[in-house]
OpenMM code with the backbone's topology and positions (N, CA, C; nanometers):
from openmm import Vec3, app, unit

residues = "MET ALA HIS HIS SER PHE GLU SER HIS GLY LEU PRO VAL ARG LEU SER SER VAL PHE HIS GLY VAL SER GLY ILE SER ARG ARG MET ILE ALA SER TRP ARG ARG HIS ARG THR GLU ARG ALA LEU GLU GLY LEU PRO PHE ASP THR LEU LYS ASP ILE GLY PHE PRO SER ALA ASP THR PHE GLU ALA LYS ALA ALA CYS ASP ALA GLY ILE SER THR ARG".split()
positions = [
    Vec3(11.0803, 10.6583, -19.1265),
    Vec3(11.0204, 10.6580, -19.2582),
    Vec3(10.8770, 10.6058, -19.2466),
    Vec3(10.7814, 10.6851, -19.2902),
    Vec3(10.6404, 10.6472, -19.2828),
    Vec3(10.6053, 10.5590, -19.4016),
    Vec3(10.5188, 10.4619, -19.3742),
    Vec3(10.4760, 10.3708, -19.4809),
    Vec3(10.3295, 10.3999, -19.5127),
    Vec3(10.3002, 10.4305, -19.6362),
    Vec3(10.1640, 10.4557, -19.6816),
    Vec3(10.1250, 10.3468, -19.7804),
    Vec3(9.9982, 10.3057, -19.7726),
    Vec3(9.9511, 10.2138, -19.8760),
    Vec3(9.8947, 10.2983, -19.9899),
    Vec3(9.9289, 10.2624, -20.1106),
    Vec3(9.8878, 10.3385, -20.2273),
    Vec3(9.7994, 10.2532, -20.3163),
    Vec3(9.7036, 10.3195, -20.3796),
    Vec3(9.6224, 10.2518, -20.4796),
    Vec3(9.6916, 10.2636, -20.6141),
    Vec3(9.6341, 10.2025, -20.7145),
    Vec3(9.6984, 10.1975, -20.8452),
    Vec3(9.7185, 10.3355, -20.9076),
    Vec3(9.6333, 10.4336, -20.8754),
    Vec3(9.6494, 10.5658, -20.9368),
    Vec3(9.7391, 10.6568, -20.8557),
    Vec3(9.7984, 10.6073, -20.7476),
    Vec3(9.9004, 10.6823, -20.6774),
    Vec3(9.8531, 10.7633, -20.5587),
    Vec3(9.7247, 10.7687, -20.5287),
    Vec3(9.6775, 10.8440, -20.4128),
    Vec3(9.6764, 10.7547, -20.2893),
    Vec3(9.7086, 10.8108, -20.1733),
    Vec3(9.6971, 10.7312, -20.0513),
    Vec3(9.5517, 10.6857, -20.0332),
    Vec3(9.5334, 10.5715, -19.9696),
    Vec3(9.4002, 10.5129, -19.9539),
    Vec3(9.3058, 10.6096, -19.8825),
    Vec3(9.3510, 10.6755, -19.7786),
    Vec3(9.2642, 10.7680, -19.7046),
    Vec3(9.2196, 10.8848, -19.7918),
    Vec3(9.3107, 10.9410, -19.8656),
    Vec3(9.2775, 11.0534, -19.9535),
    Vec3(9.1803, 11.0084, -20.0620),
    Vec3(9.2017, 10.8898, -20.1124),
    Vec3(9.1122, 10.8353, -20.2137),
    Vec3(8.9715, 10.8170, -20.1575),
    Vec3(8.9597, 10.7700, -20.0344),
    Vec3(8.8273, 10.7507, -19.9750),
    Vec3(8.7580, 10.8840, -19.9494),
    Vec3(8.8334, 10.9880, -19.9192),
    Vec3(8.7754, 11.1214, -19.9023),
    Vec3(8.7189, 11.1697, -20.0361),
    Vec3(8.7953, 11.1545, -20.1433),
    Vec3(8.7472, 11.1941, -20.2757),
    Vec3(8.6225, 11.1153, -20.3141),
    Vec3(8.6228, 10.9863, -20.2830),
    Vec3(8.5075, 10.9018, -20.3138),
    Vec3(8.3843, 10.9510, -20.2370),
    Vec3(8.4008, 10.9857, -20.1105),
    Vec3(8.2894, 11.0366, -20.0302),
    Vec3(8.2349, 11.1675, -20.0829),
    Vec3(8.3240, 11.2577, -20.1184),
    Vec3(8.2824, 11.3878, -20.1716),
    Vec3(8.2113, 11.3707, -20.3052),
    Vec3(8.2625, 11.2833, -20.3901),
    Vec3(8.1969, 11.2640, -20.5192),
    Vec3(8.0600, 11.1982, -20.5004),
    Vec3(8.0467, 11.1100, -20.4014),
    Vec3(7.9164, 11.0484, -20.3728),
    Vec3(7.8145, 11.1508, -20.3274),
    Vec3(7.8586, 11.2425, -20.2418),
    Vec3(7.7695, 11.3489, -20.1942),
    Vec3(7.7276, 11.4383, -20.3104),
    Vec3(7.8228, 11.4735, -20.3951),
    Vec3(7.7889, 11.5623, -20.5072),
    Vec3(7.6932, 11.4928, -20.6047),
    Vec3(7.7120, 11.3618, -20.6292),
    Vec3(7.6189, 11.2900, -20.7172),
    Vec3(7.4786, 11.2892, -20.6580),
    Vec3(7.4671, 11.2690, -20.5265),
    Vec3(7.3342, 11.2692, -20.4631),
    Vec3(7.2709, 11.4070, -20.4684),
    Vec3(7.3508, 11.5118, -20.4514),
    Vec3(7.2975, 11.6481, -20.4593),
    Vec3(7.2456, 11.6782, -20.5992),
    Vec3(7.3201, 11.6371, -20.7003),
    Vec3(7.2775, 11.6606, -20.8388),
    Vec3(7.1493, 11.5836, -20.8680),
    Vec3(7.1427, 11.4576, -20.8246),
    Vec3(7.0224, 11.3765, -20.8470),
    Vec3(6.9019, 11.4371, -20.7756),
    Vec3(6.9234, 11.4873, -20.6546),
    Vec3(6.8150, 11.5502, -20.5791),
    Vec3(6.7646, 11.6759, -20.6500),
    Vec3(6.8557, 11.7574, -20.7003),
    Vec3(6.8169, 11.8790, -20.7712),
    Vec3(6.7388, 11.8452, -20.8981),
    Vec3(6.7824, 11.7420, -20.9690),
    Vec3(6.7108, 11.7016, -21.0909),
    Vec3(6.5696, 11.6527, -21.0580),
    Vec3(6.5544, 11.5736, -20.9493),
    Vec3(6.4208, 11.5289, -20.9080),
    Vec3(6.3331, 11.6480, -20.8721),
    Vec3(6.3906, 11.7452, -20.8016),
    Vec3(6.3166, 11.8653, -20.7627),
    Vec3(6.2685, 11.9411, -20.8866),
    Vec3(6.3579, 11.9594, -20.9840),
    Vec3(6.3209, 12.0291, -21.1082),
    Vec3(6.2105, 11.9559, -21.1823),
    Vec3(6.2202, 11.8231, -21.1873),
    Vec3(6.1187, 11.7429, -21.2561),
    Vec3(5.9844, 11.7551, -21.1865),
    Vec3(5.9840, 11.7468, -21.0536),
    Vec3(5.8590, 11.7616, -20.9782),
    Vec3(5.7962, 11.8982, -21.0013),
    Vec3(5.8783, 12.0019, -21.0015),
    Vec3(5.8264, 12.1369, -21.0258),
    Vec3(5.7663, 12.1479, -21.1657),
    Vec3(5.8314, 12.0876, -21.2635),
    Vec3(5.7800, 12.0918, -21.4003),
    Vec3(5.6467, 12.0175, -21.4093),
    Vec3(5.6354, 11.9025, -21.3443),
    Vec3(5.5107, 11.8262, -21.3476),
    Vec3(5.3978, 11.9008, -21.2769),
    Vec3(5.4295, 11.9698, -21.1674),
    Vec3(5.3269, 12.0458, -21.0947),
    Vec3(5.2667, 12.1553, -21.1814),
    Vec3(5.3422, 12.2043, -21.2762),
    Vec3(5.2947, 12.3131, -21.3612),
    Vec3(5.2100, 12.2685, -21.4792),
    Vec3(5.2018, 12.1378, -21.5008),
    Vec3(5.1243, 12.0896, -21.6154),
    Vec3(4.9751, 12.0888, -21.5848),
    Vec3(4.8920, 12.1128, -21.6846),
    Vec3(4.7475, 12.1059, -21.6641),
    Vec3(4.7031, 11.9620, -21.6355),
    Vec3(4.5889, 11.9493, -21.5690),
    Vec3(4.5357, 11.8199, -21.5289),
    Vec3(4.5193, 11.7255, -21.6474),
    Vec3(4.4655, 11.7754, -21.7581),
    Vec3(4.4437, 11.6896, -21.8756),
    Vec3(4.5748, 11.6323, -21.9293),
    Vec3(4.6801, 11.7109, -21.9269),
    Vec3(4.8103, 11.6627, -21.9734),
    Vec3(4.8629, 11.5553, -21.8795),
    Vec3(4.8472, 11.5755, -21.7485),
    Vec3(4.8899, 11.4744, -21.6523),
    Vec3(4.8160, 11.3432, -21.6748),
    Vec3(4.6848, 11.3523, -21.7015),
    Vec3(4.6078, 11.2315, -21.7306),
    Vec3(4.6609, 11.1631, -21.8555),
    Vec3(4.6927, 11.2423, -21.9575),
    Vec3(4.7408, 11.1871, -22.0838),
    Vec3(4.8728, 11.1115, -22.0682),
    Vec3(4.9579, 11.1556, -21.9767),
    Vec3(5.0863, 11.0876, -21.9590),
    Vec3(5.0813, 10.9810, -21.8504),
    Vec3(4.9612, 10.9551, -21.7957),
    Vec3(4.9460, 10.8393, -21.7081),
    Vec3(4.9336, 10.8655, -21.5600),
    Vec3(4.9268, 10.9910, -21.5174),
    Vec3(4.9085, 11.0179, -21.3757),
    Vec3(4.7616, 10.9968, -21.3392),
    Vec3(4.7333, 10.9236, -21.2315),
    Vec3(4.5940, 10.9058, -21.1907),
    Vec3(4.5371, 11.0366, -21.1353),
    Vec3(4.4060, 11.0489, -21.1392),
    Vec3(4.3433, 11.1715, -21.0891),
    Vec3(4.3463, 11.1734, -20.9372),
    Vec3(4.3271, 11.2900, -20.8798),
    Vec3(4.3243, 11.3050, -20.7346),
    Vec3(4.2079, 11.2271, -20.6749),
    Vec3(4.0956, 11.2185, -20.7485),
    Vec3(3.9804, 11.1427, -20.6997),
    Vec3(4.0174, 10.9965, -20.6770),
    Vec3(4.1005, 10.9431, -20.7627),
    Vec3(4.1434, 10.8041, -20.7490),
    Vec3(4.2217, 10.7858, -20.6203),
    Vec3(4.3104, 10.8810, -20.5890),
    Vec3(4.3877, 10.8726, -20.4654),
    Vec3(4.2964, 10.8784, -20.3430),
    Vec3(4.1992, 10.9712, -20.3443),
    Vec3(4.1083, 10.9861, -20.2308),
    Vec3(4.0229, 10.8619, -20.2122),
    Vec3(3.9733, 10.8052, -20.3216),
    Vec3(3.8904, 10.6852, -20.3126),
    Vec3(3.9718, 10.5675, -20.2595),
    Vec3(4.0972, 10.5536, -20.3052),
    Vec3(4.1817, 10.4445, -20.2582),
    Vec3(4.2143, 10.4614, -20.1108),
    Vec3(4.2444, 10.5842, -20.0691),
    Vec3(4.2758, 10.6091, -19.9288),
    Vec3(4.1552, 10.5793, -19.8401),
    Vec3(4.0368, 10.6189, -19.8861),
    Vec3(3.9156, 10.5924, -19.8090),
    Vec3(3.8876, 10.4428, -19.8033),
    Vec3(3.9088, 10.3739, -19.9137),
    Vec3(3.8883, 10.2293, -19.9187),
    Vec3(3.9853, 10.1585, -19.8233),
    Vec3(4.1122, 10.2020, -19.8256),
    Vec3(4.2119, 10.1430, -19.7373),
    Vec3(4.1785, 10.1674, -19.5911),
    Vec3(4.1146, 10.2823, -19.5624),
    Vec3(4.0787, 10.3159, -19.4250),
    Vec3(3.9431, 10.2576, -19.3857),
    Vec3(3.8722, 10.1985, -19.4833),
    Vec3(3.7397, 10.1412, -19.4551),
    Vec3(3.6284, 10.2425, -19.4497),
    Vec3(3.6486, 10.3561, -19.5167),
    Vec3(3.5483, 10.4635, -19.5165),
    Vec3(3.4805, 10.4667, -19.6531),
    Vec3(3.3504, 10.4814, -19.6538),
    Vec3(3.2770, 10.4915, -19.7793),
    Vec3(3.2822, 10.6350, -19.8294),
    Vec3(3.3051, 10.6515, -19.9602),
    Vec3(3.3127, 10.7867, -20.0182),
    Vec3(3.1777, 10.8300, -20.0729),
    Vec3(3.0778, 10.7474, -20.0703),
    Vec3(2.9476, 10.7835, -20.1263),
    Vec3(2.8433, 10.7811, -20.0191),
] * unit.nanometer
topology = app.Topology()
chain = topology.addChain("A")
for resn in residues:
    res = topology.addResidue(resn, chain)
    for name in ("N", "CA", "C"):
        topology.addAtom(name, app.Element.getBySymbol(name[0]), res)
């Protein structure tokens, strides 16, 4: 007679851990797809709209990168 340890909902512990792993993977896949969709939507917005919602301009990024590298931009 084989002895299995059971959790409160009646599934063997190993089977339960498999379900937990699969559900974790599916949650990460869904979150990744949502981030991808959001990034694509933001890429399609005009520059002025991006500025209005708080995204810094590309010039700001270039100036900061040059400053961090010790390079003068002017």
